[in-house]
SERO-4910 file (N, C-alpha, C, O; in steps of 0.05 Angstrom, whole numbers):
BEGIN
 pado doro    nc1    nc2    nc3   cac1   cac2   cac3    cc1    cc2    cc3    oc1    oc2    oc3
  Met    A    592    242    -45    590    218    -28    571    198    -42    549    205    -50
  Arg    A    580    173    -44    564    153    -56    541    144    -38    544    143    -14
  Gln    A    518    139    -50    495    131    -35    492    101    -37    497     89    -57
  His    A    485     89    -14    483     60    -11    455     50    -16    436     60     -3
  Leu    A    452     31    -33    426     18    -38    428    -11    -32    449    -23    -33
  Leu    A    405    -23    -26    403    -52    -23    384    -63    -43    361    -54    -45
  Met    A    392    -83    -59    375    -96    -78    369   -125    -68    388   -141    -66
  Ile    A    344   -131    -63    336   -158    -55    324   -171    -80    301   -165    -87
  Glu    A    339   -189    -92    331   -199   -119    345   -226   -122    369   -229   -119
  Asp    A    329   -247   -129    341   -274   -132    354   -278   -159    369   -298   -162
  Asp    A    350   -261   -178    363   -263   -204    390   -249   -203    392   -225   -205
  Ala    A    411   -266   -198    437   -255   -194    448   -240   -219    462   -220   -216
  Arg    A    441   -249   -242    450   -236   -267    437   -208   -269    451   -188   -275
  Leu    A    411   -206   -264    398   -180   -264    410   -161   -243    415   -138   -249
  Ala    A    414   -172   -219    424   -155   -197    452   -145   -204    459   -122   -198
  Ser    A    468   -162   -217    495   -153   -225    494   -131   -246    509   -112   -244
  Met    A    476   -134   -265    473   -114   -286    464    -87   -274    474    -66   -282
  Val    A    444    -88   -256    434    -64   -243    456    -51   -227    460    -26   -228
  Ala    A    471    -67   -211    492    -56   -195    513    -42   -211    523    -21   -204
  Glu    A    520    -54   -234    541    -43   -252    531    -16   -264    546      3   -265
  Tyr    A    505    -16   -272    494      9   -284    493     31   -263    500     54   -268
  Leu    A    482     25   -239    479     45   -218    506     55   -207    509     77   -199
  Asp    A    526     37   -208    553     45   -199    563     68   -215    577     85   -205
  Gln    A    557     68   -241    566     90   -259    553    116   -252    562    138   -260
  Ser    A    530    115   -237    516    139   -230    520    147   -201    505    164   -190
  Gly    A    540    135   -188    547    144   -161    534    128   -138    534    137   -115
  Phe    A    523    105   -144    510     88   -123    527     63   -118    539     52   -136
  Thr    A    527     55    -93    538     29    -85    515     11    -79    499     17    -61
  Val    A    513    -12    -93    491    -30    -90    499    -56    -76    516    -70    -87
  Ala    A    488    -61    -53    492    -87    -40    470   -106    -50    447    -97    -55
  His    A    476   -132    -53    457   -150    -63    451   -172    -43    469   -184    -31
  Ala    A    425   -178    -40    416   -201    -24    399   -218    -42    380   -208    -55
  Gly    A    404   -245    -43    390   -262    -61    364   -273    -51    350   -287    -66
  Asp    A    357   -268    -26    332   -277    -16    323   -259      7    337   -241     16
  Gly    A    298   -263     16    287   -245     35    300   -245     62    305   -224     74
  His    A    308   -269     72    320   -270     99    347   -256    100    353   -241    119
  Ser    A    363   -260     79    389   -246     79    386   -216     75    402   -200     85
  Gly    A    365   -208     59    360   -180     56    352   -167     82    362   -145     89
  Leu    A    334   -180     97    325   -169    123    348   -168    143    350   -150    159
  Ala    A    366   -188    141    390   -188    159    407   -164    155    419   -153    174
  Arg    A    409   -155    130    425   -131    124    412   -105    135    425    -85    137
  Leu    A    386   -107    141    372    -84    151    370    -84    182    360    -65    194
  Ala    A    378   -106    194    377   -108    223    394    -86    236    415    -79    226
  Pro    A    385    -76    259    400    -54    273    429    -61    279    446    -44    279
  Asp    A    435    -87    283    462    -95    290    478   -105    265    499   -116    268
  Ser    A    467   -100    241    481   -108    217    507    -93    214    507    -68    218
  Pro    A    529   -106    207    555    -92    203    556    -77    177    574    -61    173
  Thr    A    537    -81    159    538    -67    133    525    -39    136    510    -34    154
  Asn    A    531    -22    116    520      5    116    490      4    113    479    -12     96
  Ala    A    476     20    128    447     21    125    440     33     98    451     55     92
  Pro    A    423     21     82    417     31     56    399     56     57    384     59     76
  Glu    A    401     72     37    383     96     35    359     89     19    340    105     18
  Leu    A    358     66      6    335     57     -9    338     27    -14    360     16    -17
  Val    A    315     13    -14    314    -16    -19    300    -20    -46    277    -11    -49
  Ile    A    313    -35    -64    300    -45    -88    291    -73    -83    308    -91    -78
  Leu    A    266    -78    -83    255   -103    -72    239   -118    -94    219   -107   -104
  Asp    A    247   -142   -101    232   -158   -120    208   -171   -106    209   -179    -83
  Leu    A    186   -172   -121    162   -184   -109    164   -214   -106    154   -225    -86
  Met    A    176   -228   -125    178   -257   -125    206   -266   -116    225   -262   -130
  Leu    A    207   -278    -92    233   -288    -81    229   -317    -72    207   -325    -67
  Pro    A    251   -332    -70    248   -361    -65    238   -367    -37    224   -388    -33
  Asp    A    244   -351    -17    237   -358     11    212   -344     21    198   -355     38
  Met    A    207   -320     12    183   -305     20    177   -284     -1    196   -276    -15
  Asp    A    152   -275     -3    147   -256    -24    154   -228    -15    157   -222      9
  Gly    A    156   -210    -34    165   -183    -28    145   -168    -11    153   -150      4
  Leu    A    119   -174    -13     99   -161      4    105   -166     34    103   -148     50
  Glu    A    112   -191     40    118   -198     68    143   -184     77    145   -174    100
  Ile    A    163   -182     59    188   -169     66    182   -139     71    193   -128     90
  Cys    A    166   -127     54    159    -99     58    145    -94     85    151    -75     99
  Arg    A    127   -112     92    114   -110    118    134   -111    141    133    -96    160
  Arg    A    153   -129    138    173   -132    160    192   -108    161    200   -100    183
  Ile    A    198    -97    138    215    -72    138    200    -50    152    212    -36    169
  Arg    A    175    -46    146    159    -25    159    155    -29    189    149    -10    203
  Ala    A    159    -54    198    156    -60    227    182    -56    242    183    -57    266
  Leu    A    205    -51    227    230    -47    241    230    -21    256    218     -1    247
  Pro    A    244    -20    278    245      5    294    262     27    282    281     21    267
  Gly    A    256     52    289    274     74    281    273     81    252    255     72    237
  Pro    A    292     96    243    293    106    215    293     84    194    283     87    172
  Ile    A    306     61    201    308     40    181    281     29    173    277     19    151
  Gly    A    261     31    191    234     22    185    220     40    165    199     33    154
  Gln    A    231     64    160    220     83    141    237     85    116    232    103    100
  Val    A    256     67    112    273     68     88    255     66     64    238     48     63
  Pro    A    259     83     43    243     80     19    246     53      6    268     42      5
  Val    A    224     42     -4    223     16    -17    212     20    -45    190     29    -49
  Leu    A    228     12    -65    220     11    -93    216    -18   -100    235    -34   -101
  Met    A    191    -25   -106    184    -53   -111    185    -60   -141    174    -45   -157
  Leu    A    197    -82   -147    197    -93   -175    175   -113   -178    174   -133   -162
  Thr    A    157   -110   -197    134   -128   -200    134   -139   -229    145   -127   -247
  Ala    A    120   -161   -232    116   -172   -258     97   -155   -273     77   -145   -262
  Lys    A    102   -151   -299     85   -133   -315     56   -144   -315     51   -167   -320
  Gly    A     37   -126   -309      9   -133   -309     -3   -141   -282    -27   -144   -279
  Asp    A     15   -145   -261      5   -152   -235     -4   -128   -220      8   -120   -200
  Ala    A    -26   -115   -229    -35    -90   -217    -44    -94   -188    -38    -77   -172
  Met    A    -56   -116   -182    -65   -120   -154    -42   -122   -135    -43   -112   -113
  Asp    A    -20   -136   -143      4   -137   -126     15   -110   -122     25   -103   -100
  Arg    A     15    -93   -142     25    -66   -139      8    -50   -119     19    -35   -103
  Ile    A    -18    -53   -122    -36    -39   -104    -31    -48    -75    -29    -31    -57
  Ile    A    -29    -74    -70    -24    -84    -43      3    -74    -33      6    -66    -10
  Gly    A     23    -73    -51     50    -64    -43     49    -35    -34     61    -28    -14
  Leu    A     34    -18    -48     31     10    -40     16     12    -13     22     29      3
  Glu    A     -4     -5    -10    -20     -4     14     -4    -11     39     -9     -1     61
  Ile    A     16    -29     36     31    -37     60     57    -21     64     72    -26     82
  Gly    A     61     -1     46     83     18     52    105     21     31    124     35     36
  Ala    A    102      8      8    122     13    -14    119     42    -24     97     52    -25
  Asp    A    142     54    -31    141     82    -40    136     84    -70    124    104    -79
  Asp    A    144     64    -85    140     65   -114    142     36   -124    150     18   -109
  Tyr    A    136     32   -150    139      6   -162    150      9   -190    148     31   -201
  Leu    A    160    -12   -200    170    -12   -228    165    -40   -240    175    -60   -229
  Pro    A    149    -42   -261    144    -68   -273    168    -79   -287    183    -64   -299
  Lys    A    171   -105   -287    191   -119   -303    179   -127   -329    155   -132   -331
  Pro    A    195   -127   -351    223   -117   -353    223    -87   -353    204    -74   -361
  Phe    A    245    -75   -344    247    -46   -342    272    -36   -355    292    -51   -358
  Glu    A    271    -11   -363    295      3   -373    312     13   -350    301     25   -331
  Pro    A    338      7   -349    355     17   -328    353     47   -323    354     56   -300
  Arg    A    349     62   -345    347     91   -342    322     99   -326    322    118   -311
  Glu    A    300     84   -329    276     90   -314    280     82   -285    271     97   -267
  Leu    A    293     60   -280    300     52   -252    316     75   -239    310     83   -216
  Leu    A    336     85   -253    353    106   -242    336    131   -237    339    144   -216
  Ala    A    318    138   -255    302    162   -252    284    159   -228    280    178   -213
  Arg    A    272    136   -223    254    132   -201    270    133   -174    261    144   -155
  Ile    A    294    120   -174    310    121   -150    317    150   -143    315    158   -120
  Arg    A    326    165   -163    333    193   -158    309    209   -148    312    226   -131
  Ala    A    286    204   -160    262    219   -152    255    213   -123    249    231   -107
  Ile    A    256    188   -115    250    180    -87    270    193    -68    263    204    -47
  Leu    A    296    191    -74    317    202    -56    316    232    -56    323    244    -35
  Arg    A    308    244    -78    306    273    -78    284    282    -59    287    301    -44
  Arg    A    261    268    -60    239    275    -41    248    270    -12    241    286      5
  Lys    A    263    249     -8    272    243     19    291    263     30    290    270     54
  Gly    A    308    274     12    330    291     22    327    320     16    345    336     20
  Glu    A    303    328      7    299    357      1    303    374     26    293    368     47
  Ala    A    319    395     22    323    414     44    298    430     50    284    437     31
  Pro    A    292    435     75    269    451     81    271    479     70    293    491     70
  Thr    A    249    491     62    249    518     52    244    537     74    237    530     97
  Thr    A    247    563     69    245    583     89    217    585    100    213    594    123
  Asn    A    197    576     85    169    578     95    159    551    102    134    546    101
  Ser    A    177    532    110    168    505    115    162    499    144    165    477    154
  Lys    A    152    519    159    143    514    186    119    497    186    106    492    165
  Ala    A    112    487    210     90    468    212     63    480    203     58    503    208
  Met    A     47    464    189     20    472    181      1    459    201      4    435    207
  Arg    A    -19    474    210    -39    463    229    -67    466    218    -74    488    208
  Phe    A    -82    445    219   -110    444    211   -125    431    233   -128    406    233
  Gly    A   -135    446    252   -148    434    275   -129    418    291   -108    428    299
  Ser    A   -135    393    296   -117    375    311    -95    363    294    -78    349    305
  Leu    A    -96    368    268    -76    357    250    -53    376    247    -57    400    241
  Glu    A    -28    367    251     -4    383    248     15    369    229     21    345    232
  Ile    A     24    384    208     43    373    189     69    390    191     69    414    184
  Asp    A     90    378    200    116    392    203    134    384    180    145    362    179
  Arg    A    138    403    162    154    398    138    184    395    144    198    381    131
  Asp    A    193    410    165    221    408    173    228    380    183    246    367    174
  Ala    A    211    371    203    216    345    216    205    322    200    211    299    205
  Arg    A    188    329    179    174    308    163    158    289    180    160    265    178
  Thr    A    142    302    198    125    287    216     96    297    213     91    320    206
  Val    A     78    279    219     49    286    220     38    275    246     42    253    254
  Thr    A     22    293    259      9    284    284    -20    292    284    -27    312    271
  Val    A    -36    277    298    -64    284    302    -69    284    332    -66    263    345
  Ser    A    -76    307    343    -79    310    372    -54    301    387    -55    290    409
  Gly    A    -31    307    375     -5    300    387      4    272    382     27    265    390
  Asn    A    -12    255    370     -5    227    365      7    224    338     -4    234    318
  Pro    A     31    211    336     44    209    310     29    192    290     16    172    298
  Cys    A     30    199    265     17    184    243     39    171    226     58    184    219
  Glu    A     36    146    221     56    131    205     50    134    175     30    124    165
  Leu    A     67    148    161     65    151    132     92    146    119    113    151    131
  Thr    A     91    135     94    116    132     79    125    160     70    110    179     72
  Ser    A    150    161     60    161    186     50    143    197     28    138    221     27
  Tyr    A    134    180     10    118    188    -13     91    198     -3     80    218    -13
  Gln    A     79    184     16     53    192     27     54    219     42     36    235     40
  Phe    A     76    223     56     80    249     69     81    271     48     68    292     52
  Asp    A     95    267     26     97    288      5     70    292     -8     63    315    -15
  Leu    A     54    271    -12     27    274    -23     10    291     -4     -4    309    -14
  Leu    A     12    286     21     -4    301     40      4    331     40    -13    348     41
  Val    A     30    336     40     40    364     39     31    377     14     22    400     15
  Ala    A     32    363     -9     24    375    -34     -6    384    -33    -13    405    -43
  Leu    A    -22    367    -21    -51    374    -18    -55    397      2    -70    415     -4
  Ala    A    -41    395     25    -45    415     46    -36    442     37    -49    463     44
  Glu    A    -15    444     22     -5    469     12    -24    482     -8    -23    506    -13
  Arg    A    -42    466    -19    -62    476    -38    -90    472    -27   -109    466    -42
  Ala    A    -92    475     -1   -118    471     12   -140    487     -1   -137    511     -7
  Gly    A   -163    473     -7   -185    486    -19   -185    484    -49   -206    490    -62
  Arg    A   -163    476    -61   -161    472    -90   -166    443    -98   -155    425    -85
  Val    A   -183    439   -118   -187    412   -128   -164    405   -147   -159    419   -166
  Leu    A   -151    382   -141   -128    374   -157   -135    347   -171   -146    329   -158
  Thr    A   -128    345   -196   -130    319   -210   -108    301   -200    -88    310   -188
  Arg    A   -110    275   -206    -89    256   -199    -63    263   -213    -42    262   -201
  Asp    A    -65    271   -238    -40    279   -252    -27    303   -239     -2    304   -237
  Gln    A    -43    323   -231    -32    347   -218    -18    339   -191      3    350   -184
  Ile    A    -30    321   -177    -19    313   -151      8    299   -156     27    305   -142
  Met    A      9    280   -175     34    266   -181     55    284   -191     79    282   -183
  Glu    A     48    303   -207     67    322   -218     79    340   -195    102    346   -195
  Ala    A     62    347   -176     71    364   -154     90    349   -136    108    361   -125
  Val    A     86    323   -134    103    307   -116    129    298   -130    150    300   -118
  Arg    A    126    288   -154    149    277   -167    167    298   -179    191    294   -180
  Gly    A    156    321   -187    172    341   -200    176    335   -229    186    352   -244
  Arg    A    168    312   -238    169    305   -267    149    283   -271    141    269   -252
  Glu    A    141    280   -295    121    260   -301    133    233   -307    149    230   -325
  Leu    A    126    213   -291    135    186   -294    111    168   -296     89    175   -287
  Glu    A    115    145   -307     92    127   -311     80    120   -283     94    115   -264
  Ala    A     53    119   -282     39    111   -258     14     97   -267      2    105   -287
  Phe    A      5     78   -252    -20     65   -260    -43     79   -246    -39     92   -226
  Asp    A    -67     75   -257    -90     92   -250    -96     93   -220   -104    114   -210
  Arg    A    -93     71   -206   -102     70   -179    -80     76   -158    -86     75   -134
  Ser    A    -56     83   -167    -34     87   -148    -41    110   -128    -37    107   -104
  Ile    A    -50    132   -139    -56    155   -121    -79    147   -103    -79    154    -79
  Asp    A   -100    134   -113   -123    126    -96   -114    108    -73   -123    111    -51
  Val    A    -95     90    -78    -85     72    -57    -71     89    -36    -76     85    -12
  His    A    -54    107    -44    -39    123    -25    -59    141     -9    -55    145     15
  Met    A    -79    152    -22    -98    169     -8   -113    153     13   -119    163     35
  Gly    A   -119    128      7   -132    111     27   -114    107     51   -124    106     74
  Arg    A    -88    103     47    -69    100     69    -67    126     86    -66    125    110
  Ile    A    -66    148     72    -64    174     86    -89    179    103    -87    187    126
  Arg    A   -112    173     91   -137    177    106   -138    159    131   -147    167    152
  Ala    A   -129    134    127   -129    116    150   -111    127    173   -116    121    196
  Ala    A    -90    142    166    -72    153    186    -82    178    199    -78    183    223
  Ile    A    -96    196    183   -102    223    194   -131    228    199   -138    247    213
  Glu    A   -149    212    188   -178    217    192   -188    203    217   -178    182    224
  Leu    A   -208    215    229   -221    202    252   -236    177    242   -237    157    256
  Asp    A   -248    179    218   -262    157    206   -255    158    176   -265    174    161
  Ala    A   -238    139    168   -228    139    140   -251    134    120   -249    141     97
  Lys    A   -273    122    129   -295    117    112   -313    141    108   -329    143     90
  Asp    A   -310    161    126   -324    186    125   -305    209    128   -305    223    149
  Pro    A   -287    213    108   -265    232    112   -275    261    113   -294    268     99
  Lys    A   -261    277    129   -267    305    132   -244    322    122   -247    346    118
  Arg    A   -220    310    120   -196    326    113   -189    323     83   -185    344     70
  Ile    A   -189    299     73   -183    295     45   -208    285     31   -217    263     37
  Leu    A   -220    302     14   -246    296      2   -242    288    -27   -225    299    -41
  Thr    A   -258    268    -36   -258    260    -64   -277    276    -80   -300    280    -72
  Val    A   -268    287   -102   -286    301   -121   -290    282   -144   -272    278   -161
  Arg    A   -313    269   -145   -318    248   -164   -312    257   -193   -322    278   -202
  Gly    A   -297    240   -207   -291    246   -235   -269    266   -239   -261    272   -262
  Val    A   -258    277   -217   -237    298   -219   -212    290   -204   -192    284   -216
  Gly    A   -214    289   -178   -191    283   -162   -196    286   -132   -216    275   -121
  Tyr    A   -179    302   -119   -181    306    -89   -178    335    -82   -167    351    -97
  Val    A   -189    342    -58   -186    368    -47   -181    366    -17   -193    350     -4
  Phe    A   -162    381     -7   -156    382     21   -173    404     33   -171    427     25
  Ala    A   -190    397     52   -209    416     64   -195    438     80   -177    431     96
  Arg    A   -202    463     76   -191    485     91   -200    484    121   -183    486    139
  Gln    A   -226    480    125   -237    480    152   -238    451    162   -251    434    149
  Gln    A   -225    446    185   -225    419    196   -232    422    225   -237    443    236
  Asp    A   -231    398    240   -238    398    268   -219    417    284   -222    419    308
***
């Protein structure tokens, strides 16, 4: 079955080339040339197929990609959690950091190789669609519950909003509770293969996870930083 993607990109030539390349790999790509038409395709009453991933350009004529990502994450139901792969100008590290902070799952600097775009799309969709394993029952750490089957996280019964990538990061840490992991080890555990990442991507995601699951993100008790090394998920919690 072909998977449906939505590309929000004002460069029609680039969008056409990407759609043609991805079509050969089993994807159907719908194209929107600006933010408003892209968001219209994501509306609950849209007649088009709901995409399984959005490729979102940062620079668009009517609004920037950061605002579009915010609006996507504010949509109700599953469509508000659709994975977002953001395209950014090479060197715009701060925009990438902000994009991750507001809910983008991954980024790719322009210009990019189509093969890398395909690899990142497949990695995101693989994480999204992984079948639960036989030992994937909920993990509980005090008031924190991580349900790998349902892909939900709650604290004292209250749901925590995390992107698909942030959920996988949290699971990777929780499954290795008590072990100090470097940033490279964390990314390898989540991605399943090594892909380019900039130095602060994991730190940004950890900040978002802490904001969702910690009582005080500035004084974390669940995900601890080991200076100069990486992170550790505490075994003993509230």
